Structure formats: C-alpha cells, structure tokens
C-alpha positions as CSV (number, residue, x, y, z in Angstrom):
1,M,93.8,215.0,180.9
2,N,90.3,216.6,181.2
3,T,88.9,213.4,183.0
4,A,88.9,213.0,186.5
5,E,89.7,209.1,186.3
6,P,93.2,208.3,185.7
7,L,94.3,206.1,182.4
8,L,97.1,204.0,185.4
9,K,96.6,203.3,189.2
10,V,99.9,202.6,190.8
11,E,99.7,201.9,194.7
12,Q,102.2,200.7,196.8
13,L,104.1,198.9,194.1
14,K,107.0,196.8,195.2
15,K,109.8,194.7,192.9
16,H,112.7,192.9,195.1
17,F,115.4,191.0,193.5
18,T,116.9,188.1,195.7
19,S,120.5,186.6,195.0
20,Q,119.8,182.8,194.2
21,K,123.6,182.3,195.6
22,K,125.1,182.8,198.7
23,F,128.4,185.1,198.7
24,L,131.4,183.8,200.5
25,G,128.5,181.5,202.6
26,G,126.6,184.1,203.8
27,E,122.7,184.5,203.5
28,P,121.1,185.6,200.0
29,K,120.4,189.3,199.6
30,T,117.4,191.1,198.4
31,V,117.7,194.3,196.4
32,K,114.6,196.5,197.1
33,A,114.6,198.2,193.4
34,V,110.9,199.6,193.9
35,D,109.7,199.6,197.0
36,G,106.2,200.9,197.6
37,V,106.2,203.2,194.7
38,T,102.5,205.0,194.7
39,F,101.1,207.8,191.7
40,D,98.9,208.0,188.8
41,I,98.8,209.0,184.9
42,M,95.7,210.5,183.3
43,P,95.0,210.0,179.7
44,G,96.9,212.2,177.5
45,E,99.0,212.6,180.3
46,T,103.3,212.2,180.1
47,L,104.7,211.4,183.3
48,G,108.8,211.9,183.5
49,V,110.5,209.7,185.9
50,V,114.1,211.0,187.1
51,G,116.6,210.0,189.5
52,E,120.2,208.8,189.6
53,S,121.5,205.4,188.0
54,G,120.0,202.8,190.1
55,C,117.1,204.3,191.8
56,G,114.7,202.1,190.3
57,K,113.0,203.9,187.2
58,S,113.8,200.8,184.7
59,T,112.4,198.4,187.0
60,L,109.0,200.5,187.6
61,G,108.6,200.7,183.7
62,R,108.5,197.0,183.6
63,A,106.9,196.2,186.7
64,I,103.8,198.1,185.3
65,L,103.9,196.0,182.2
66,R,104.4,193.0,184.5
67,L,107.9,192.1,182.7
68,H,109.1,191.7,186.1
69,E,106.5,190.6,187.9
70,P,105.4,192.8,190.9
71,D,105.9,191.3,194.7
72,G,103.3,193.7,196.1
73,G,100.9,196.4,195.8
74,S,98.4,197.1,192.8
75,L,98.2,197.9,189.3
76,T,95.0,199.6,188.2
77,Y,94.7,200.3,184.3
78,K,91.1,201.9,183.8
79,G,89.2,200.0,186.5
80,V,91.1,196.6,186.0
81,D,93.0,195.3,188.5
82,L,96.3,194.4,186.3
83,L,97.8,191.8,188.9
84,A,94.4,189.9,188.7
85,L,94.8,189.1,185.3
86,D,96.2,185.5,184.4
87,A,99.3,185.4,181.6
88,R,96.5,185.1,178.6
89,E,94.7,188.0,179.7
90,M,97.5,190.2,180.6
91,R,98.7,189.2,177.1
92,E,95.7,191.2,175.6
93,Y,96.4,194.2,177.7
94,R,99.6,194.5,176.3
95,R,98.0,195.3,173.0
96,K,97.2,198.8,174.7
97,M,100.1,199.1,176.5
98,Q,103.9,199.3,174.8
99,I,107.3,200.2,175.6
100,I,110.0,201.7,174.2
101,F,113.4,200.0,175.2
102,Q,116.4,201.8,176.2
103,D,119.0,200.4,173.7
104,P,117.9,200.4,170.4
105,Y,121.2,198.4,169.4
106,A,120.6,195.7,171.4
107,S,116.6,195.5,171.5
108,L,116.4,194.8,167.3
109,N,117.2,191.6,166.6
110,P,120.1,191.8,163.7
111,R,118.8,188.9,161.6
112,M,115.3,190.5,160.8
113,T,114.3,193.2,158.5
114,V,112.5,196.6,159.5
115,K,109.4,195.1,157.8
116,E,109.9,191.7,160.1
117,L,110.4,193.6,163.3
118,I,107.8,195.9,163.0
119,C,105.4,193.4,161.6
120,A,106.5,190.6,164.2
121,S,103.4,192.4,167.2
122,L,100.7,192.4,164.1
123,D,101.8,188.5,163.2
124,V,101.5,187.6,167.3
125,F,98.1,188.8,167.5
126,H,96.6,187.6,164.3
127,I,95.7,191.1,162.9
128,G,94.6,191.9,159.5
129,T,96.0,189.8,156.5
130,K,99.3,189.6,155.1
131,E,98.2,192.5,153.3
132,E,97.0,194.7,155.6
133,R,99.9,194.2,158.0
134,T,102.2,195.3,154.8
135,D,100.0,198.8,154.7
136,R,99.8,199.1,158.3
137,V,104.1,198.7,158.7
138,L,104.2,201.3,155.8
139,D,101.9,203.9,157.5
140,I,103.2,203.5,160.9
141,M,106.8,204.0,158.9
142,E,105.8,207.0,157.5
143,K,104.3,208.4,160.6
144,V,108.1,207.9,161.9
145,G,109.8,209.4,159.3
146,L,111.0,206.0,157.6
147,Q,111.2,205.7,153.9
148,P,109.4,202.5,152.1
149,E,112.9,201.7,150.6
150,C,113.8,200.9,154.2
151,L,111.1,197.7,154.4
152,N,113.7,195.2,153.4
153,R,116.7,196.6,155.3
154,Y,118.4,195.2,158.5
155,P,118.9,196.9,161.8
156,H,122.9,197.4,160.9
157,E,122.3,199.4,158.1
158,F,120.5,202.5,160.2
159,S,121.5,205.5,162.1
160,G,121.0,205.3,166.1
161,G,118.5,208.2,165.5
162,Q,116.8,205.5,162.4
163,R,116.9,202.8,164.7
164,Q,115.2,204.8,167.6
165,R,112.3,205.2,164.9
166,I,112.2,201.7,164.2
167,M,111.5,201.3,167.8
168,I,108.9,203.6,168.2
169,A,107.2,202.4,165.4
170,R,107.3,198.8,167.1
171,A,105.8,199.7,169.9
172,L,103.0,201.7,167.9
173,V,101.9,199.7,165.3
174,L,99.6,197.6,168.0
175,N,97.9,201.7,168.2
176,P,98.5,201.4,172.0
177,E,96.8,203.9,174.7
178,F,100.0,203.7,176.7
179,V,103.7,203.6,176.2
180,I,106.3,203.5,178.4
181,G,109.8,204.9,177.1
182,D,112.8,203.7,179.0
183,E,115.2,206.6,177.8
184,P,114.6,206.0,174.9
185,V,116.9,209.1,173.3
186,S,119.9,208.5,176.0
187,A,122.1,206.7,173.4
188,L,121.6,209.5,170.8
189,D,123.5,212.7,169.6
190,V,121.5,216.0,170.4
191,S,120.4,216.9,167.1
192,V,118.9,213.5,166.6
193,R,117.6,213.2,170.2
194,A,115.8,216.7,169.6
195,Q,114.4,215.1,166.1
196,V,113.1,212.2,168.4
197,L,111.2,214.3,171.3
198,N,109.9,216.1,168.7
199,L,108.3,213.0,166.6
200,M,107.2,211.7,169.8
201,R,105.5,214.9,170.9
202,D,103.6,215.1,167.7
203,L,102.7,211.0,167.8
204,Q,101.5,211.9,170.9
205,H,98.8,214.5,170.0
206,E,98.2,212.6,166.6
207,L,97.5,209.4,168.2
208,S,96.0,210.6,171.4
209,L,99.0,208.7,173.6
210,T,99.7,208.7,177.2
211,Y,103.3,208.5,178.2
212,L,105.8,207.0,180.8
213,F,109.2,209.0,180.3
214,I,112.1,207.7,181.9
215,S,115.0,209.8,181.8
216,H,118.5,210.7,183.7
217,D,118.2,213.9,181.6
218,L,116.3,216.7,183.2
219,S,116.2,219.4,180.2
220,V,114.5,216.7,178.1
221,V,111.9,215.8,180.8
222,R,111.4,219.3,181.0
223,Y,110.6,219.8,177.4
224,L,108.3,216.6,176.8
225,C,107.0,216.2,180.3
226,D,103.6,217.5,181.9
227,R,104.2,216.2,185.5
228,V,107.6,214.6,186.9
229,M,108.0,211.9,189.7
230,V,111.3,212.1,191.9
231,M,112.5,208.7,192.6
232,Y,115.6,207.8,195.3
233,V,116.9,204.2,196.2
234,G,113.4,202.7,194.8
235,K,110.8,205.7,196.5
236,A,108.9,208.6,194.9
237,V,110.3,211.6,197.5
238,E,108.6,214.0,194.6
239,I,105.9,214.3,192.1
240,A,104.6,217.7,190.8
241,T,103.7,219.1,187.6
242,K,107.1,220.4,185.7
243,E,106.4,223.9,186.1
244,E,106.0,223.7,190.1
245,L,108.8,221.3,190.2
246,Y,111.6,223.0,188.4
247,G,110.3,226.1,190.0
248,H,109.0,225.2,193.4
249,A,111.6,222.0,194.5
250,Q,110.6,221.3,197.8
251,H,112.6,217.7,198.6
252,P,116.4,218.4,199.3
253,Y,117.7,215.6,196.6
254,T,115.7,217.5,193.8
255,Q,116.8,220.7,194.9
256,A,120.6,219.0,194.4
257,L,119.3,217.3,190.9
258,L,118.0,220.4,189.7
259,S,121.3,222.3,190.9
260,S,123.3,220.4,188.6
261,I,121.7,221.3,185.2
262,P,124.2,222.9,183.3
263,I,123.5,226.4,182.9
264,P,124.8,227.7,178.9
265,D,126.4,231.1,180.5
266,V,130.1,230.8,181.7
267,D,129.1,234.0,183.5
268,A,126.4,233.0,185.2
269,P,127.3,232.3,189.5
270,A,127.1,228.6,189.6
271,Q,124.8,227.6,192.6
272,R,125.2,223.7,193.0
273,I,124.2,222.1,195.8
274,R,127.4,219.5,196.3
275,L,125.7,215.9,197.9
276,T,128.0,214.3,200.3
277,G,128.9,210.4,200.5
278,D,127.5,207.9,198.2
279,V,124.0,206.4,197.1
280,P,123.2,204.1,199.5
281,S,122.9,200.6,198.3
282,P,119.6,198.9,197.7
283,F,120.9,195.7,199.2
284,N,120.7,197.9,202.8
285,P,118.8,200.8,202.3
286,P,119.0,203.1,205.8
287,S,116.2,203.2,208.0
288,G,113.9,206.2,208.2
289,C,114.2,208.8,205.3
290,R,116.6,206.8,202.8
291,F,118.0,210.5,201.8
292,H,119.2,211.6,205.2
293,T,122.8,209.8,205.0
294,R,123.2,212.6,202.7
295,C,121.1,215.6,203.6
296,R,122.4,218.7,205.0
297,Y,119.3,219.0,207.0
298,A,118.4,215.9,208.5
299,T,117.3,215.2,212.1
300,Q,116.7,212.4,214.2
301,R,113.7,212.3,213.2
302,C,114.6,211.6,209.5
303,R,116.8,209.0,211.0
304,E,113.9,206.8,212.6
305,C,110.7,208.0,210.7
306,E,110.2,207.3,207.1
307,P,108.2,210.0,205.8
308,E,105.3,209.6,203.3
309,L,104.0,211.5,200.7
310,H,102.3,214.1,201.4
311,D,100.3,217.1,199.1
312,V,101.7,220.2,200.0
313,G,99.7,222.4,198.2
314,G,98.1,221.7,194.1
315,G,99.0,218.4,193.7
316,H,102.3,219.0,194.9
317,M,103.8,215.4,196.5
318,V,106.6,215.7,199.0
319,A,108.0,212.4,200.9
320,C,110.2,214.7,203.3
321,H,109.5,215.7,207.5
322,L,110.7,219.3,206.3
323,C,108.0,220.0,204.4
324,E,105.5,218.4,206.6
325,G,102.9,221.0,208.5
C-alpha cells in the first residue's frame, strides 16, 4: 500500500449472460451481472466487496481471473493488459492470481486425497520434483494449521473449517501475489469463521498477499478489509476506506446496509432504514440510478440520468446525484 501503482486496475468491466433458449416464444434475455465496474487494488491491500445476493460480486471475481470471459472494459495487472493475453499466457498469470471458492464441500474432489488436491496445481505447472512438491505441500499445510497425518485423508473426513483450510492451502501453494476470496467463510460456524479469518490475515502479512474479499457479512468485512466497495445490481455505488465507509457512508443504499448490522445490545435503540420494494431484475435494470426504485431521496434526475462514481473527498467514491457538488 506504500506504492503509487496499483497491483490490479479494473476499468468499466462488464460481464453479461444471454439466455440460449427463448422462453414461451419470447426473445433471449440478457443478464447484466457486472455492468461497468471500475476500481483498483494496491499491493498488500484487502478490498472488500459487499452487496445483496445477485448484485454481481462472485461474477466480478471470476471475470477478473477470466474464468468468466469479460464482455467489455479492461483488466490491468502490474501494467499488463490481461484481456490481451491468449489462453497460454493467461494460464501463466494464474500462478500469480488464485481464488478461494465459496463452498468447500463442492470445490474439493471427494476422490482425491489432501496431498493430491493441494499438489494438483504444482503438477500442472511442472514445479519441482516429486519430493520437492511433497515438501511444498507439507510446508503450506503447516502454515494453514493442518497436521502432516492429514496428507492421505479424503475431504469427507474433515470438518467444514478444515476443508476451508485445505482450500486456502490449495490457493496458496503456488505462492500467488493476488487472491480472491469468494465468501470463503460464509458456510462456517462463527468460532471457526474467526479462526479462518485470523489465518488469512496472518498469511497475508507472512506471504505479502493482496486480497479481493467478497462477502455479504458486513462485520467480517470491517474486521478484515482495508477498503470496501459496495455493489448494487451490477454497479459499484460506493468505494471508501472501511473507517470512512462505516463512519460516514454517503450512498443511501450503503446507509441502509449498515443500518441492518445487528447490535448486540437489547436496550440500544433500533435505527433501521427499511427499504421498500424488491431488488430490480438484472434482466431489465431500471433507467437512471438503479437504486432509485427503492430510494427515499429519489428525484426525477435519479430516474433519468445514471450517476457516475466521483470523489467526494479523500478517495471516497460515490455514485449518487445527491452527493454531487
């Protein structure tokens, strides 16, 4: 975070999905899952991405790694245009960019042992001899808190927290620089969740990692992340440091999200901002500001003109007409 150059720079990234079949004779529909998102991540930083289910968080993470091929925009990693790389060149960059998937139960092959699961990427890139790969697997297992006797066991023999440690070990065995965590603790119990979060924080300092941390849990994001980006129906609506965002949220949607965080005090006055209506369909998002259908401050300009992200001071970016000027 001490350098002026971002590790990853994302500009107007888009990923749309078009249905292949017509429904009841109608025209194919297009889901605008990610629709013009711009941000950057500095080396050693953790950027949190939050928002309601279906807002495009996971699609954004996969599009950055080109697991979903973007439909527009640019991805620049340490000055290199990732979208200009062919499949072979992009494969080499994936050694530096890894992902921890959301569901450890679905992401681990039940027929492979822990050693085979973690060692698979070393085999793919032909890194080291057989003995060196085993030593590397044992080393990363120790770092994530897995005992050597777990080496030849299968995923079904582990708890959820242990499976998530296997997922983290598999992502880190290649010594990446950038790791995307797609809700890596959402399926875990609270006590195990804290252990995994502390593990990720310790490994970040030890291995000089940069994280993009996707989550719907605002408390987790506040604990782990340096900056936070809020998404709504495929758009980034606010980006700020966690201190600025949690203390001085500007966008009405962010304010509503923060008001929903449970307060562990039964006597504390509830100051909830209740949003009316449903989240707009990504098949047919509303014109203008996509939040205007649920915003209590919406004006005619909000309904007609889409706001752009702009700096309201100190790098605090907001996409809202009410914050302009």
